[in-house]
C-alpha positions in Angstrom: -82.5 19.6 -6.5 -84.6 22.5 -7.8 -82.5 22.9 -11.0 -82.9 19.1 -11.7 -86.6 19.4 -11.3 -86.9 22.4 -13.6 -84.9 20.6 -16.2 -87.1 17.5 -16.0 -90.3 19.6 -16.3 -88.9 21.4 -19.3 -88.0 18.1 -20.9 -91.4 16.7 -20.2 -93.3 19.8 -21.5 -91.3 19.7 -24.8 -92.1 16.0 -25.3 -95.7 16.3 -24.3 -96.2 19.4 -26.4 -94.6 17.8 -29.5 -96.7 14.7 -29.2 -99.9 16.6 -28.5 -99.5 18.9 -31.5 -98.6 16.0 -33.8 -101.8 14.1 -32.8 -103.8 17.4 -32.7 -103.2 17.7 -36.5 -105.8 15.0 -36.9 -108.0 15.8 -33.9 -110.5 18.0 -35.8 -112.8 15.2 -37.0 -116.2 17.0 -36.5 -115.0 19.9 -38.5 -113.8 17.7 -41.4 -117.0 15.6 -41.2 -119.1 18.7 -41.7 -117.1 19.6 -44.7 -117.2 16.3 -46.3 -121.0 15.7 -45.8 -121.6 17.8 -48.9 -119.0 15.8 -50.8 -119.7 12.1 -50.1 -123.5 12.0 -50.4 -123.0 9.8 -53.5 -120.4 7.6 -51.9 -122.3 6.3 -48.9 -120.3 3.1 -48.6 -117.0 4.8 -48.8 -118.3 7.5 -46.5 -119.3 4.9 -43.9 -115.8 3.5 -43.9 -114.2 7.0 -43.7 -116.6 8.0 -40.9 -115.8 4.8 -39.0 -112.1 5.5 -39.4 -112.6 9.1 -38.3 -114.6 7.9 -35.3 -111.7 5.7 -34.5 -109.3 8.6 -34.7 -111.6 10.6 -32.4 -111.5 7.8 -29.9 -107.7 7.7 -30.1 -107.5 11.5 -29.6 -109.7 11.2 -26.6 -107.4 8.4 -25.3 -104.4 10.8 -25.9 -106.1 13.6 -23.9 -106.9 11.2 -21.0 -103.4 9.9 -21.0 -102.1 13.5 -20.9 -104.4 14.2 -17.9 -102.9 11.2 -16.1 -99.4 12.5 -16.8 -100.5 15.9 -15.4 -101.9 14.2 -12.3 -98.6 12.3 -11.7 -96.6 15.5 -12.4 -98.7 17.4 -9.8 -98.1 14.7 -7.3 -94.4 15.0 -8.0 -94.5 18.8 -7.6 -96.2 18.5 -4.3 -93.6 16.0 -3.2 -90.9 18.5 -4.1 -92.7 21.2 -2.2 -93.1 18.8 0.8 -89.3 18.1 0.9 -88.2 21.7 0.3 -90.6 23.0 3.1 -89.3 20.4 5.6 -85.7 21.2 4.6 -86.3 24.9 5.1 -88.0 24.4 8.5 -85.1 22.0 9.5 -82.5 24.7 8.6 -84.4 27.3 10.6 -84.8 24.7 13.5 -88.4 26.0 14.0 -90.2 23.2 15.8 -93.5 25.0 16.1 -93.8 25.8 12.4 -92.7 22.3 11.5 -95.4 20.7 13.7 -97.9 23.2 12.5 -97.2 22.7 8.7 -96.7 18.9 8.9 -100.4 18.1 8.7 -101.1 20.3 5.7 -98.0 19.1 3.9 -98.9 15.4 4.5 -102.5 16.1 3.3 -101.4 17.8 0.1 -99.0 15.0 -0.8 -101.4 12.2 0.0 -104.2 14.0 -1.9 -101.9 14.2 -4.9 -101.0 10.5 -4.6 -104.7 9.5 -4.4 -105.5 11.6 -7.5 -102.7 10.1 -9.4 -103.6 6.6 -8.3 -107.3 7.2 -9.3 -106.2 8.6 -12.6 -103.9 5.8 -13.4 -106.5 3.2 -12.4 -109.0 4.3 -15.1 -108.8 3.4 -18.8 -107.5 4.0 -21.3 -104.3 3.8 -19.3 -103.0 0.3 -19.3 -101.0 -0.4 -16.1 -99.8 -3.7 -17.5 -97.4 -1.8 -19.6 -95.4 -1.1 -16.4 -96.8 -3.1 -13.4 -94.5 -1.1 -11.0 -96.3 2.2 -11.3 -99.3 1.6 -9.0 -97.2 -0.4 -6.4 -94.7 2.6 -6.3 -97.6 5.0 -5.6 -98.8 2.7 -2.8 -95.3 2.5 -1.3 -95.0 6.3 -1.3 -98.4 6.6 0.2 -97.7 4.1 3.0 -94.1 5.4 3.8 -94.8 9.1 3.8 -96.9 9.4 7.0 -94.4 7.3 9.0 -91.4 9.3 7.8 -93.2 12.6 8.6 -94.1 11.3 12.0 -90.5 10.3 12.7 -89.3 13.7 11.5 -91.7 15.6 13.7 -90.7 13.4 16.7 -87.0 14.1 16.1 -87.7 17.9 15.7 -89.7 17.9 18.9 -86.7 16.3 20.7 -84.4 19.0 19.2 -82.3 16.5 17.3 -82.0 18.6 14.1 -79.0 16.7 12.8 -81.1 13.6 12.8 -83.9 15.5 11.0 -81.5 16.5 8.3 -80.2 13.0 8.0 -83.8 11.7 7.8 -84.7 14.1 5.1 -81.5 13.2 3.2 -81.7 9.5 3.6 -85.5 8.7 3.8 -87.5 11.5 2.3 -85.2 12.3 -0.6 -85.4 8.7 -1.9 -89.3 9.1 -1.9 -88.8 12.2 -4.0 -86.5 10.2 -6.3 -89.3 7.5 -6.6 -91.8 10.2 -7.7 -89.3 11.5 -10.2 -88.9 8.0 -11.6 -92.7 7.5 -11.6 -93.1 10.6 -13.7 -90.5 9.2 -16.2 -92.3 5.8 -16.3 -95.7 7.4 -16.8 -94.2 9.7 -19.5 -92.8 6.6 -21.2 -96.1 4.7 -21.1 -97.9 7.8 -22.4 -95.4 8.1 -25.2 -96.1 4.5 -26.2 -99.8 5.2 -26.2 -99.3 8.3 -28.3 -97.1 6.4 -30.7 -99.8 3.7 -31.0 -102.5 6.3 -31.6 -100.3 7.9 -34.3 -99.9 4.5 -36.0 -103.7 4.1 -36.0 -104.2 7.5 -37.4 -101.6 6.8 -40.2 -103.5 3.6 -41.1 -106.7 5.5 -41.4 -105.0 8.2 -43.5 -103.8 5.5 -46.0 -107.4 4.3 -46.3 -108.7 7.8 -46.8 -106.1 8.4 -49.5 -107.5 5.4 -51.4 -111.1 6.5 -51.2 -110.7 10.2 -51.7 -109.4 10.0 -55.4 -112.5 8.1 -56.3 -114.6 11.1 -55.2 -112.1 13.7 -56.1 -113.8 14.8 -59.3 -117.1 15.4 -57.4 -115.6 17.0 -54.4 -112.7 19.0 -55.9 -114.3 22.4 -55.9 -116.0 21.9 -52.5 -112.8 20.4 -51.0 -110.7 23.3 -52.2 -113.0 25.9 -50.7 -113.6 24.0 -47.4 -109.9 22.9 -47.3 -108.6 26.4 -47.4 -110.9 27.5 -44.6 -110.2 24.5 -42.5 -106.5 24.7 -43.1 -106.3 28.3 -42.0 -108.4 27.5 -38.9 -106.0 24.8 -38.0 -102.6 26.1 -39.2 -102.9 29.5 -37.4 -103.5 28.0 -33.9 -100.8 25.4 -34.6 -98.3 28.2 -35.5 -99.1 30.0 -32.3 -98.6 26.7 -30.4 -95.3 26.1 -32.1 -94.2 29.6 -31.3 -95.3 29.1 -27.7 -93.3 25.9 -27.5 -90.2 27.6 -28.7 -90.7 30.4 -26.1 -91.0 27.7 -23.4 -87.8 26.1 -24.6 -86.1 29.5 -24.3 -87.3 29.7 -20.7 -89.9 32.5 -21.4 -92.5 31.1 -19.1 -94.6 34.3 -19.2 -95.4 33.6 -22.9 -99.2 33.0 -23.6 -100.9 31.5 -26.7 -104.0 33.5 -28.0 -107.1 31.3 -28.1 -110.1 31.6 -30.5 -113.1 29.3 -30.5 -113.8 26.2 -28.5 -112.4 23.4 -30.6 -109.7 21.0 -29.8 -106.9 23.4 -30.7 -108.4 26.0 -28.5 -108.6 23.5 -25.7 -105.0 22.5 -26.4 -104.0 26.2 -26.3 -105.7 26.5 -23.0 -103.8 23.5 -21.7 -100.6 25.0 -23.0 -101.3 28.3 -21.3 -102.1 26.6 -18.0 -99.0 24.6 -18.2 -96.9 27.7 -18.9 -98.4 29.5 -15.9 -97.7 26.6 -13.6 -94.1 26.4 -14.9 -93.7 30.2 -14.4 -95.0 29.9 -10.8 -92.8 26.9 -10.1 -89.8 28.8 -11.6 -90.6 31.9 -9.5 -90.9 29.7 -6.4 -87.6 28.1 -7.2 -85.9 31.4 -7.8 -87.3 32.8 -4.5 -86.1 29.7 -2.6 -82.6 30.1 -4.1 -82.6 33.8 -3.3 -83.6 33.1 0.3 -80.9 30.4 0.5 -78.3 32.8 -1.0 -79.2 35.6 1.4 -79.1 33.2 4.3 -75.6 32.0 3.3 -74.5 35.7 2.8 -75.8 36.7 6.3 -74.3 33.6 8.0 -71.0 33.7 5.9 -71.7 30.1 5.0 -71.3 28.9 1.5 -72.2 25.5 0.0 -70.3 23.2 -2.3 -70.5 20.0 -4.3 -67.5 17.9 -5.2 -67.2 14.8 -7.5 -63.6 13.5 -6.9 -63.8 11.1 -9.8 -64.0 13.9 -12.4 -62.7 16.7 -10.3 -66.0 18.7 -10.8 -66.7 21.3 -8.0 -69.8 23.4 -7.7 -69.9 26.5 -5.5 -72.6 28.8 -4.3 -72.2 32.6 -4.6 -71.2 32.9 -0.9 -68.4 30.3 -1.4 -67.1 32.4 -4.3 -67.2 35.5 -2.0 -65.4 33.7 0.8 -62.6 32.5 -1.5 -62.7 35.9 -3.4 -62.8 34.3 -6.8 -64.8 35.7 -9.8 -68.1 33.9 -10.5 -66.9 33.2 -14.1 -64.0 31.0 -12.8 -64.5 27.3 -12.7 -63.6 26.2 -9.2 -61.0 23.4 -8.8 -59.0 21.7 -6.0 -55.9 23.6 -7.2 -57.7 27.0 -6.8 -58.7 26.0 -3.3 -55.2 25.0 -2.3 -53.9 28.2 -4.0 -55.9 30.3 -1.5 -54.9 28.2 1.6 -52.4 29.7 4.0 -48.9 28.2 3.3 -48.7 27.0 6.9 -52.0 25.0 6.5 -51.6 23.9 2.8 -50.1 20.5 3.7 -52.9 19.6 6.1 -55.6 20.7 3.6 -54.0 18.6 0.9 -53.8 15.6 3.2 -57.5 16.0 4.2 -58.6 16.2 0.5 -56.6 13.1 -0.4 -58.0 11.1 2.5 -61.5 12.2 1.7 -61.3 11.2 -1.9 -59.7 7.9 -1.1 -61.7 6.9 2.0 -65.0 8.3 0.8 -65.9 9.4 4.4 -67.3 12.6 5.8 -64.7 15.2 6.8 -64.5 18.3 8.9 -61.6 20.6 9.4 -60.5 24.2 9.9 -57.8 26.2 8.1 -56.8 29.7 7.1 -57.0 31.4 3.7 -54.5 34.0 2.5 -56.3 36.6 0.4 -54.6 38.5 -2.5 -54.5 41.7 -0.3 -52.6 39.9 2.5 -55.7 39.5 4.7 -56.1 36.2 6.5 -59.5 34.4 6.9 -60.4 31.4 9.1 -62.8 28.9 7.6 -64.6 25.8 8.9 -65.4 23.2 6.3 -67.8 20.3 6.7 -68.2 17.7 3.9 -70.8 14.8 3.7 -70.0 11.9 1.5 -72.7 10.1 -0.6 -72.9 7.9 -3.7 -75.3 8.4 -6.6 -77.2 5.6 -8.4 -74.1 4.7 -10.4 -72.0 4.4 -7.3 -70.0 7.5 -8.0 -68.7 9.3 -4.8 -70.0 12.8 -4.3 -69.4 15.3 -1.5 -71.8 18.0 -0.5 -71.0 20.4 2.3 -70.6 23.9 3.7 -67.8 26.4 4.1 -68.2 28.8 7.0 -66.2 32.0 7.3 -65.3 32.0 11.1 -62.9 34.9 10.9 -65.0 37.2 13.1 -65.8 34.5 15.6 -62.0 33.7 15.8 -61.3 37.4 16.4 -64.0 37.6 19.0 -62.6 34.4 20.6 -59.1 35.8 20.7 -60.3 39.1 22.0 -62.2 37.3 24.7 -59.2 35.2 25.5 -57.0 38.4 25.7 -59.6 40.0 27.9 -59.6 37.0 30.2 -55.8 36.9 30.3 -55.7 40.7 31.1 -58.3 40.2 33.8 -56.3 37.4 35.4 -53.1 39.4 35.1 -54.7 42.4 36.6 -56.0 40.3 39.5 -52.5 38.8 39.9 -50.8 42.3 39.9 -53.4 43.8 42.2 -53.7 40.7 44.4 -57.4 40.7 43.8 -59.4 37.4 43.3 -63.0 37.0 42.3 -65.5 34.5 43.6 -69.1 33.3 43.1 -71.4 31.4 45.5 -74.4 29.6 44.1 -77.0 29.9 46.9 -79.1 26.9 45.9 -76.2 24.4 45.6 -73.7 26.1 47.9 -71.0 25.6 45.2 -68.2 28.1 45.3 -66.3 29.1 42.1 -63.1 31.1 42.4 -60.5 32.7 40.1 -56.8 31.5 40.1 -55.8 34.5 42.2 -58.0 33.2 45.1 -55.9 29.9 44.9 -52.7 32.0 45.3 -54.0 34.2 48.1 -55.2 31.3 50.2 -52.3 29.0 49.2 -54.8 26.3 48.1 -53.2 22.9 47.4 -54.1 20.6 44.4 -55.7 18.1 46.8 -57.9 20.7 48.6 -61.6 21.1 47.8 -62.4 24.8 47.7 -65.9 24.3 46.1 -67.8 25.0 49.3 -68.0 27.9 51.8 -67.0 25.8 54.8 -63.5 25.3 53.3 -63.0 29.1 53.3 -64.6 29.6 56.7 -62.0 27.3 58.2 -59.3 29.5 56.7 -60.5 32.5 58.7 -58.5 33.6 61.7 -60.1 32.3 64.9 -60.6 35.8 66.2 -62.3 36.9 63.0 -64.3 33.8 62.0 -67.5 34.3 63.9 -67.8 38.0 62.9 -67.3 37.3 59.2 -69.5 34.2 59.0 -72.3 36.1 60.8 -71.9 39.0 58.3 -72.1 36.7 55.3 -75.1 34.7 56.5 -76.9 38.0 57.5 -76.2 39.4 54.0 -77.8 36.2 52.5 -80.9 36.6 54.6 -81.3 40.3 53.9 -80.1 40.1 50.3 -77.7 43.0 50.8 -74.2 43.8 49.9 -71.4 43.5 52.4 -67.8 44.6 52.8 -65.5 43.3 55.5 -61.8 43.1 56.5 -60.5 40.0 58.2 -57.5 37.7 58.5 -56.8 34.2 57.1 -54.3 31.7 58.4 -52.2 29.9 55.8 -51.0 26.2 56.1 -47.5 27.4 57.2 -49.0 29.3 60.1 -48.6 32.8 58.6 -51.5 35.1 58.3 -52.8 37.5 55.6 -55.2 40.5 55.7 -58.0 40.4 53.2 -60.6 42.9 52.2 -63.7 41.3 50.7 -66.8 42.8 48.9 -69.9 40.7 48.1 -72.9 41.6 46.0 -76.2 39.6 45.7 -77.6 38.6 42.4 -81.4 38.4 42.3 -83.7 36.9 39.6 -86.8 38.6 38.2 -89.0 37.4 41.1 -86.5 38.9 43.6 -85.1 35.6 44.9 -81.4 35.4 45.7 -79.6 33.4 43.1 -76.0 33.9 43.9 -73.4 36.1 45.6 -70.5 37.4 43.5 -67.6 39.4 44.8 -63.9 40.1 45.2 -61.2 39.3 47.8 -58.2 41.6 47.9 -54.9 40.7 49.7 -54.2 43.9 51.6 -51.5 42.4 53.7 -48.8 44.6 52.1 -51.0 47.6 52.5 -51.6 46.8 56.2 -47.9 46.3 56.7 -47.1 49.5 54.9 -49.7 51.3 57.0 -48.1 49.9 60.1 -44.7 50.8 58.8 -45.9 54.3 58.0 -47.3 54.7 61.5 -44.0 53.6 62.9 -42.1 55.8 60.5 -44.3 58.8 61.5 -43.6 57.9 65.1 -39.8 57.6 64.4 -39.9 60.8 62.4 -41.7 62.7 65.2 -39.1 61.4 67.7 -36.2 62.2 65.4 -37.6 65.7 64.9 -37.9 66.1 68.6 -34.4 64.9 69.2 -32.9 67.0 66.4 -35.1 70.0 67.1 -36.3 69.8 63.5 -39.9 70.6 62.5 -41.6 70.2 59.1 -44.1 72.5 57.5 -46.1 73.3 54.3 -47.5 76.6 53.2 -48.6 78.7 50.4 -46.0 80.6 48.3 -44.8 84.0 49.7 -46.5 85.3 52.8 -49.4 82.9 52.4 -51.4 80.6 54.6 -49.8 78.0 56.8 -51.1 74.6 55.7 -49.2 72.2 58.0 -46.9 72.2 61.0 -45.5 69.1 62.6 -45.5 68.7 66.4 -41.8 69.6 66.7 -42.5 72.7 64.5 -44.8 74.0 67.2 -42.2 73.4 69.9 -39.3 74.9 67.9 -41.3 78.0 67.0 -42.7 78.3 70.5 -46.4 77.8 69.8 -49.0 75.7 71.7 -50.2 72.8 69.5 -53.5 72.6 71.4 -54.2 76.2 70.5 -54.6 75.3 66.8 -52.6 76.1 63.7 -51.7 79.8 63.9 -52.2 82.3 61.1 -49.1 83.4 59.2 -49.6 87.0 60.6 -49.4 85.6 64.1 -46.3 83.6 63.3 -44.7 86.6 61.6 -45.2 88.7 64.7 -43.0 86.2 66.6 -40.0 86.8 64.3 -37.4 89.0 65.8 -38.1 92.6 64.6 -34.6 93.0 63.2 -35.2 89.9 60.9 -38.8 90.5 59.8 -37.9 92.6 56.7 -35.2 90.3 55.5 -37.5 87.2 56.0 -40.3 88.8 54.0 -37.9 89.7 51.2 -36.5 86.2 51.0 -40.0 84.5 51.0 -41.4 86.9 48.3 -38.3 86.6 46.2 -38.4 82.8 46.3 -42.1 82.8 45.4 -41.5 85.3 42.5 -38.7 83.3 41.0 -40.3 79.9 41.8 -37.1 78.9 43.6 -36.2 77.2 46.9 -34.8 79.1 49.8 -32.6 78.6 52.8 -31.8 81.2 55.5 -31.6 81.9 59.2 -33.8 84.1 61.4 -34.6 84.5 65.1 -37.9 83.7 66.8 -39.1 85.2 70.0 -40.9 82.7 72.2 -43.9 83.8 74.4 -41.6 83.8 77.5 -39.1 86.2 75.8 -36.5 83.5 75.0 -34.8 84.1 71.6 -34.0 81.1 69.5 -32.0 80.9 66.3 -33.9 79.2 63.5 -32.5 77.7 60.2 -35.3 77.1 57.6 -35.2 75.4 54.2 -38.1 75.6 51.7 -38.6 73.4 48.6 -41.1 74.5 45.8 -43.9 72.1 44.7 -45.3 72.5 41.2 -48.5 71.4 39.5 -48.4 69.3 36.3 -48.8 72.5 34.4 -45.8 74.1 36.0 -47.5 76.4 38.4 -46.1 76.9 41.9 -48.5 75.3 44.3 -46.9 75.4 47.7 -43.7 75.2 49.6 -42.6 72.3 52.0 -39.7 72.5 54.2 -38.1 72.3 57.7 -37.2 74.6 60.6 -34.3 73.7 62.8 -33.5 75.2 66.2 -29.8 76.0 65.7 -29.4 78.0 68.9 -27.3 75.4 70.6 -25.4 74.7 67.5 -24.5 78.4 67.1 -23.4 78.6 70.7 -21.3 75.5 70.3 -19.8 76.9 67.1 -18.8 80.1 68.9 -17.3 78.1 71.7 -15.5 75.9 69.2 -14.1 79.0 67.4 -12.9 80.4 70.7 -11.3 77.0 71.6 -9.6 76.8 68.2 -8.3 80.3 68.7 -7.0 79.4 72.1 -5.4 76.2 70.7 -3.8 78.3 67.9 -2.5 80.8 70.4 -1.1 77.9 72.5 0.5 76.3 69.5 2.1 79.7 68.7 3.4 80.0 72.2 4.7 76.4 71.9 6.5 77.4 68.7 7.9 80.5 70.2 9.1 78.6 73.2 10.7 75.9 71.0 12.3 78.5 68.9 13.7 80.2 72.0 15.3 76.9 73.0 16.8 76.7 69.5 18.2 80.2 69.5 21.8 79.2 69.6 21.3 76.5 67.0 19.3 78.8 64.7 22.0 81.5 65.1 24.6 79.0 64.0 22.5 78.1 61.0 22.1 81.8 60.1 25.8 82.5 60.6 26.9 79.7 58.4 25.5 81.1 55.1 26.5 84.7 56.2 30.1 83.6 56.9 30.2 81.7 53.6 28.9 84.8 51.8 31.6 87.0 53.5 34.3 84.5 52.4 32.9 84.4 48.9 32.8 88.2 48.8 36.4 88.5 49.8 37.3 85.9 47.1 35.4 87.9 44.6 37.2 91.1 45.5 40.6 89.4 45.3 39.8 87.9 41.9 38.7 91.3 40.6 41.7 93.2 42.2 44.3 91.0 40.4 46.4 92.5 37.6 44.5 90.4 35.2 40.9 90.1 36.7 39.6 86.5 36.7 36.1 87.3 35.8 34.9 83.6 35.7 36.1 82.9 39.2 34.7 86.3 40.4 31.4 85.4 38.8 31.3 82.0 40.5 32.1 83.7 43.9 29.3 86.1 43.3 26.9 83.3 42.5 27.9 81.6 45.8 27.2 84.9 47.6 23.7 85.0 46.1 23.1 81.3 47.0 24.3 81.7 50.6 22.3 85.0 51.0 19.2 83.2 49.7 19.8 80.3 52.1 20.1 82.7 55.0 16.9 84.6 53.9 15.0 81.3 53.6 16.1 80.3 57.2 15.0 83.6 58.5 11.7 83.5 56.5 10.9 80.0 58.0 11.7 81.2 61.5 9.4 84.3 60.9 6.6 82.1 59.7 6.8 80.0 62.8 6.4 83.1 64.9 3.4 84.4 62.9 0.0 84.6 64.5 -3.1 83.9 62.3 -6.0 81.6 61.4 -5.5 78.3 59.6 -4.6 78.8 55.9 -5.3 75.7 53.8 -3.3 75.0 50.7 -1.8 72.1 48.8 1.4 71.1 50.7 4.2 68.8 49.6 4.9 66.7 52.7 8.5 65.9 51.6 9.2 69.7 51.3 8.0 70.2 54.9 10.3 67.4 56.1 13.3 68.8 54.2 12.6 72.3 55.5 12.6 71.1 59.1 15.8 69.2 58.5 17.5 72.3 57.2 16.1 74.3 60.1 17.3 71.9 62.8 20.7 70.9 61.2 22.6 72.9 63.7 20.9 71.1 66.6 21.6 67.8 65.0 25.2 68.6 64.5 25.5 69.8 68.0 24.6 66.5 69.5 26.3 64.3 66.9 23.1 62.9 65.5 22.8 61.5 62.0 19.7 62.0 60.0 18.5 59.3 57.5 15.6 60.1 55.2 13.6 57.7 53.1 11.2 59.9 51.2 8.9 58.3 48.6 8.9 60.1 45.2 5.7 61.4 43.5 3.7 61.7 46.7 0.4 63.4 46.1 0.1 66.7 48.0 -2.1 67.1 51.1 -4.6 69.9 51.8 -3.4 71.6 55.0 -1.8 74.5 56.8 1.9 74.6 56.0 2.9 76.3 59.3 1.0 73.9 61.4 2.4 70.9 59.6 5.9 72.4 60.0 5.2 72.7 63.7 4.3 69.0 63.9 7.4 67.9 62.1 9.6 70.2 64.2 8.2 69.0 67.5 8.5 65.3 66.5 12.1 65.9 65.3 13.1 67.9 68.4 11.6 65.2 70.7 13.7 62.6 68.9 16.8 64.8 69.3 16.0 65.4 73.0 15.6 61.6 73.5 19.1 60.9 72.1 21.1 63.7 73.9 22.2 61.6 76.8 22.3 58.2 75.0 25.6 56.5 74.4 26.1 54.7 71.2 24.6 55.3 67.8 22.4 58.3 67.6 20.3 58.1 64.4 17.1 59.9 63.5 15.1 58.3 60.6 12.4 60.1 58.8 10.3 58.2 56.2 7.3 59.1 53.9 5.2 56.7 51.9 1.8 56.1 50.5 -0.7 54.4 52.8 -4.1 52.8 52.4 -7.3 54.7 51.6 -5.5 57.5 49.7 -3.4 58.6 52.7 0.2 59.5 53.3 2.2 57.9 56.2 5.1 59.8 57.8 7.3 58.3 60.5 10.0 59.8 62.8 12.1 57.2 64.5 15.0 57.7 67.0 17.4 55.5 69.0 16.9 57.3 72.2 15.5 56.4 75.6 12.2 55.2 74.2 8.7 55.7 75.6 8.2 56.1 79.4 7.5 52.6 80.8 3.9 52.1 81.8 2.9 55.6 80.6 3.1 55.2 76.9 -0.6 55.8 76.5 -0.4 59.2 78.4 2.2 61.0 76.4 -0.5 62.7 74.2 -2.4 63.9 77.3 -2.2 67.6 78.1 0.5 68.7 80.6 2.1 65.2 80.6 5.9 65.5 80.2 9.1 63.6 81.0 11.3 66.6 80.4 12.6 68.6 83.4 11.5 71.9 81.8 8.7 70.7 79.5 5.1 72.1 79.4 3.4 68.8 78.4 1.6 70.5 75.5 3.8 69.7 72.5 2.5 66.2 71.6 -1.1 67.2 72.6 -0.9 70.1 70.2 0.6 68.0 67.5 -2.2 65.4 67.7 -4.9 68.2 67.6 -3.2 69.6 64.5 -3.0 66.2 62.7 -6.6 65.3 63.6 -7.9 68.8 62.5 -6.3 67.8 59.1 -8.3 64.6 59.0 -5.3 62.4 60.0 -4.1 60.4 63.0 -0.9 60.5 65.2 0.3 57.7 67.4 3.6 56.3 68.9 5.3 52.9 69.2 8.5 51.3 70.5 11.4 51.3 68.1 13.5 48.1 67.8 16.1 47.7 69.3 15.7 50.9 71.2 14.1 54.3 70.9 10.6 55.3 69.8 8.8 55.8 66.6 6.0 58.4 65.9 3.6 57.8 63.0 1.2 60.3 61.4 -1.2 59.9 58.5 -2.7 62.6 56.4 -5.4 62.4 53.7 -4.2 63.1 50.1 -7.2 65.4 49.7 -8.7 67.1 52.7 -11.7 69.4 52.8 -11.8 72.1 55.5 -14.4 71.3 58.1 -16.8 73.8 59.6 
């Protein structure tokens, strides 16, 4: 708008200046009259005509000056109308109601004053309003419409409807501005016509003068030459300065001034020129200042403006729009350049919006993203307003707002809210707010989850939550809340709520009052934390501590904590006091007091172990003796574990003390019992071996007799005339074999008679079975018993004592032989080995003897129970003890169709037990 006005003013100044200077060439009548008085004294008649014509020219020049003043009056009225609209538009953009109401009166007065002056000037001659009868009615229309429009704008501004103010300015005030612009053009046209008519009159007079002058040329030549030179110089020099000034104005040099000399018409015209130039300079400066303010406001608000004429594709951008799109100011903006900057994901929508706007001719508003050359992404909000010019062509004016920062802030706020909600969910903490005046309650989603609020519930009042309180807690909590409202103080309370399913929760609530500037309570804000899990954990911890104390009491195990080395005692459990013989009610003892209770023989070793562990930052485990106050000596087993700080420094030790006195005594008794059992097992082996003397002698004699026979054969083969070395060598080999066999039998017998502790090793069960078969072959043969073995191949070895396992197999085999001695019919002993479940071996010994004693089958493993006439009743008992000590099991069952079967299992891997 400002640029259009400046262009119009420049066009009018050039036109007016040209016409004024062209007429001004003849507007020096008085000066010429004075020159020609001396020339035309003799030509009175001709002089009267010339004087009359010059008088006419002067009148015409006066008319031209008056017409110019009317044009200036209309131009001033138009300028004030421009200032009126620009000021209202500026105040509307600033949305400053007070300034608008304050400046409205002065703006209206200035514009109406300009209208009155223009009307007055146009109503006076020599201006002829009949040339254009619409000029004065137009002024009256503007004069009558302006106050009502200003009143409507102030009313809308006072109500805060700034959008309506902008629309009013655009739709009502701007047309008035256009009327004034059209009025200026109309007056300018009428003035031009008046000037043209005056020029014609002047030309007519010139022709008349050119006829008269030659008649007097002879008389006035010399005088005319002298006066003409002087007059010409006095006219041409100011005219040259005026022409130069006009050229300067055309170049936009509004600071240019024309020098003035004298007080004639040219001087007056120069003064008018200088005044006009100053006014134009001021107007241009004001326009530049307004544009600068607008550009700065757009830069600060990241809002650019644009204009778009779809018909010709012309787009106009402000500087801020160029900055937003990051295009150089020298580039002509086009729709293609806009789309080029649009993010690929938004390009289709932007193209669609542009096409619809250009086709429908309606306002549009949309948001999209821009992808900058450096890869950065901007968010923009575009608003476009459609309007049509006088020719009906569609134009859009609008704004482009860079909303990147606001989008980032919005996303950051959204992430912050999401984090807060997630934190509340994870910590089971809800937030709430109570408006004191309305009683309205606002809660976070976590409050809904904590209270199990259903969609059809109405949690917007305090009474809803009061009804959720546990009946035993309701009055206490409600009284506390109401008291806090009265006293305007914070509160903190624990209570229970009852859920719809009948279960209850424990809550911890904190409330804080919010006061206004006058100290009145406005609202309460606070949090509600679901501490049900903490309460349950607290109760579980209390029970756990109770169970731990009871377990420590039952197991005689106390816990402790203390400084490294011989440092202070920091903690003893109740059982620790009892185990170490101290009175808990007497307070926690000092380390020196505790150390004095340690048995004197163990004090040095205890000190050395504690200091060594602290020095090496290692744990410790050792035994010592403690002397109770009554003199009772107890055996203590202690374990200490080091605790380190984050920097790796040893902070303290925590550990346990166990009263192992009874355990040690039981261990000693067990060792004595095991020794007795071993001695009894040896006695059992010796007794059994005594019973098998004859059989064992036969077994030994067999390989010895065979060796003697082989020796005789060897001698005979060697004593022959031709010694048969091969047969002698074979006989010698049989001697070695039989001797080795006899040695093995004697070795096995000797092992069974050995006395010693249990020796664990990997034992092949099949080898033990085969050894016992060899050892008892004579007894089997004696009673015509056949032995059948089914030994599984690739059996894993067992960890055990070979001698003890041999004793078990020997006892079970002898029992089977004894059961078949007096039985008629088939006498068969079957021994099997195989894999069993759970990585165990299963060995069975079955006979076809008399079977288990009727009604007493469950007693055969009891000590001193026997069915033999000379039995001790300890064999099977000892066998079961041996098998169980190896981690196995021994049991008996009836054999079909007769006899008994004994089964034993042994683990494939057995670790010795303490």
